N, C-alpha and C positions, 0 to 999 in steps of 0.2 A: 590478477589477470597477467597473462604471459606478457603481452604489450600493452604499453601504457595507452589508453585510448583517448587521454585528454587533449592532445593537440588537435585531431580531427574534430573532437566535439567543439572544441573553442571556436575552430574555423567556421563550423556550421552558425555558432552564435554570431560571429562577426558578420556574416553575410545577412543574417536577419536584423541586425542594427542598421545596416545599410537600407534594407527595405523599408524600416520603420522610421528612418530620418533622425536616429539617435546617435550620439558619438560615444555614450557610455551606458553601460547597464549594470545596475546594483543588485546582485543576487543574494536574497536572505534566506530563501526557503532551504531548509537543512538538507533534504535530498539532492536539490538542484546544485547546492553547493558542493557536496561530495562528488557528484556526477561529473562536475567540470574541473574539480582540482584534486581529489582525492584525500581532502581533509575530513577525517572521520568524526571530530567532535560534534557532540549532540548539544541541542538547545534543550535545556532542563525543564522549561515551562514555557507559557506562550509569551510572557514579557521578558524573557531572557534569552541573550542570543550568544552563540559562541563565535560569531563572526559575520562578515560579508565579503563578497567578491565585488570587485570593479573591474569590468571588461570594457577595453577600448580597442580601436584598431591596431594599436601600437603597444599597449602595455597591460599588464595584469597584476592587480594587487589584492591581496587577502589582508582585511583589516581585522583585528582581534584584540583581546586584551591580554595582559600578562599572564593569565592562567594557561593561555594556549599558543604564546608565542613560541616557544620551542618545538611543540608539535606541529603547528603549522609550517614552520621552514623544513621539518623533516618530511612530512606529507605531501606538501604541495610545492615542490621545487620550480615549478613553472612560474609561481607567483612571487612577486616581492611582497614582504611581510611588513604591515603597518601596525605598529602596536599603540592603541589608544589607551590614554590614562584615566579620562574622565567621561567616557562613554563615547559611542560614535557620533552623536549629532554634534558636540563641541569640535571634533576633529574633522568634521565633513568639509568645512571651507578650504583646510589645507590640502586634503586628500583631492578634491575636485579641482583646486586651483593648481596643484601639480600636473593634473591630466588635462588642463585646459578645457574642461567640461562646460558645455553651453544647454545640452538638452540630455538629461539622464532619464533612462527608465527605470521604475522600480517596480518589484513585484506586489502588486496591489492585495493579493491574497495574504500576504504576510504582514506587510507594515501597517501598523495600528495608527489611529488618528494621533494620539499622543505624541508617538515619535516623529510622526510626519509633520506635526507642528512645531516640534523642537528642531527638526531639521531646517524648516523654512525660516524659523527664527536665528538659528545660527549663521545661515547665508545671508540673511538680510543685515544682521549686525556686522558681518565682515564685509559687506559692500559687494557680495558675489551675486550676480545676476546668473541664476541657473533655473532652466524650467524643469520641474520634476513631473514626470508622466507615469501614471500606472500602466503597466503591460500584463497581459495574461498569456499563460501557455508557452511563452517564448522558449524556456528549457523544457517543459513538460512535452511539448510536442516531438522533440527529438527522443526524450527517454521512453516514449511509448513504443518506439521500434527497438526492440533488444538485439544485441549482437549475440553471435554464437557463444561468446564468453559469458555473457549474461545470463544466457539460457541456462548454460550449464551450471552457473552459480545458483540459480533458482532450483533447478533439478536436485542439487545436493541438499538444499534445504527442505524441499519436499521428501526427499528419502530420509533424512535425519527426523523429520517430524512423524513420519509414518512408522518408523522404527520404534521412536518412543511410545508412540500410542499403542503398539502391539505388546509392548513391555506393559503399559500400564493397565491394559485390559485383564491382566492376570489378578489384579486385585480389586477389580470393580464387582463387588459381591453385595448381597443384602446387606445392609446396615451402614455401608459407607456413605458419608456426607458429600454433598456437591463439592464443598471447600476442599475435602480430603482428595478427592479424585483430581480436582483441577490442579492442585498442588504437586500431586504425584506425576501428573503429565508434564508441568512445568519443569519440575525436578530431573525428570528423565531426558527432557530435551537438552537441559544444561550439562547433564552428565556425559550425554553422547556429543557434546563440543559446541552446542549452540551459543553464541555469542549475547543471546537474548531471545524473548518470545516476540512474535510479530504483533501482538495486541495480548490483552489479558484472556487466559484461557477460560472458555465457557463450557461447563459442566452443569446440565440441566435434567432435573429428574421429574417423571411424573407431569404434573399440570404446569411446572415451570419450563418444561420444553416447548410450551407454546409462545414463550418469550422470545423473539429472535436473537436478541441480545441479552439474555438473561446473565444475572451477576450470581455467581455461584454462593449458596448459603448453607444453612445446617440442614436442609431437607435430606431426609436419609432414603436411600434407595430400596425399593420393595420389589418383589417379584412380579412381574407383568407390568411394571412401569416403562412407559416410553423413556428412552435416553437419548439426549442430544450432546455431542462433543463438538465444538469449533475450536481449532487450535492452529497454531503456526509457528515455525522457527524462523530465527533471523541467523543467516551465516554468511559471512563476508559481505556483511551490508545488505544482503538479497533476503527477501521474505518468502516464505510459503503460506498457504491458508487453505484449510482443509476442514469438512464437516463431516460427520458421520452420525447415522441414527440407528438404533436398534431397540428391541425390547427384550428387558431381561427374562431369560427363561422362555416360556412358551408364548409367542407373540399371538394375539387373539385375531380374529378375521378382519376386525376394523382396522387394527394396525396394519395388517398385511394389505388391505385396500389402499389405505394411505400411501404406504412404502411404495407400492406399484405405480400409483399415479406420479410420485415425485421421480422415481427412477426412470420411467418412460419419458417424463418431460425432460430430464437432463439428457438422456440418450438421443431424443429427437433434436434437441438444441444443439448438442454438439456434432451431430450429423451434417447440420446445415451450417456450420462454420467453414468459411472459405474466403479467400481473398476477394474484395469487392461486395461482399454480403454486408448488409446494415445491420448494426447491433439491435435496433428497435425491431427488426423482423425476426431475428434470433430469439429475442424475449418473448416475441408474440407467440412463436411455435411452442415454447415450453408453457406459457400462460394458457393458451387454448387447450393444450392436453389436460391442464389441471381443472380448468373450468368444466370439461366435457366429462369429467370423472366426478362431478358433483360437488366441487370445492371453490365454487366461484366465491371471490371475496376473501379466500382464505390464504392467498399468495400476495402479501403487500409490497414486498421490497423489489428492488430490480434484480434481473437474473444474475448479475456478476459485474466485476469490476477489475481493471488492470492490476497487476501486483508487479513489484520490481524493488527498488529501494525503499519505496513506500507500499505499506500493505493495502492501500486504497488509492488508485491513481487511474490515468486513461489508458485504455478506453473504459467508459462507464456504459455498461450492457443493461439497457432498461427501457421502459416506456418514454421517461422524461426527455432523455437527450440521445441523438442518433450520432452514430459514427460509421465510417466506412471501414471495414476490416482490411489489414494488410499483413503480409508475411512479417513475423518478428514480433507480433503483438502477443503479449501473455495476459490471460485473464481468467478469472473463476467463472464456472457455471455452476450455480447454485439454487436451483428451485426449493420451495418448501412450502408445506401446508401446516397452518398453525390454528388450532382449534381450543378456544378457552375453556378451562376447566377439565380438559382431557390431557393434551399435550400437543407436541409438534414433531414434524419430520423435516429435516433439510439434509441434502446430500450435496456435497461441494467438491468438485474436481477443478484442478488448474490445466488449461490447455494452451498451446502455442499454435499461432496460425501458420501453416505452411502451405506451398504452392498447391499442393494436392487437397487441402483441408485442414481439419485439426489433428494436432496429436496430443493425447493425454498425457500429462506429466507424472500422474499418480500410478502406482503400482497396488496399493492398498484396496482389497476387495470393497466394493460398495456394500455388500450385505455382509454384515457383522453377526456371528453367531457367538452367543455366550450363555 
């Protein structure tokens, strides 16, 4: 991004710390860490961490291990780098002692019980009286409102993913397997410059397209099969997420009926997006259209989700949780109909909330002919 956004983001976090009566925030969620510091290292699995941030009113520390020490110093110049040698828990008394921490918030969604117990044990052994308090959505609340630069980054990720999909369609012919199609799309995205995929590519043929999160297998494509692709590219840290459904060769009347219901549900939901609208009501608009088309009970998941540094983030657009839309929010609108032993249709576009309504970030046609 042209101008480093980190000082203003940290300023917002410090104001939140005051409201929560915390003197320190420990940030361990990978995307939050990058959002606040610029440190791009990734956690390879749930029980491994590339590091954490400690934020107080006067100091910033990025604690990591020797694998990332040089990278941390280069990518996060606003932060002091602390390199722990035997894991974070053993170094916690030293770090918090230097910060004079008494009340520290930690991201409850990320810290597991085992690590929490290790931290408590290390503090007790060192004679440090520090209250550890779980917090929720401290950083995520800021992340859901995207800046102009973030929206541009997401648009680039969308454009890259769509271009790769159009190239991949050239090889989607009878006889190709789901695995082959999924790999071809991932390969095309990487060749076009993606730093990675937003999530494992979904390519589902025939009855497998009735599985919203189908895992590509050895099912071969036949003429007349419903086809569902769900894919996204990650570029400059930001994700895209797109779904398209079509029927190979001549679509039958039933496929056309399903497709029409899904497309109209998406169009009506997008038309209702505006600042101040409630996500639950947007979901209901799409869901009611699908119900009236005769497919009640065949749209089981939420209508959409926020996309940014993570492919699934706030706001959530569905019946379970409600949020009020505001300018700068970016999320998917992805209604679907899934019918066991036949197949499914899902259409997914990404939108950004602007003052006058929704702007669709996609340029790829909803209806794909092949």
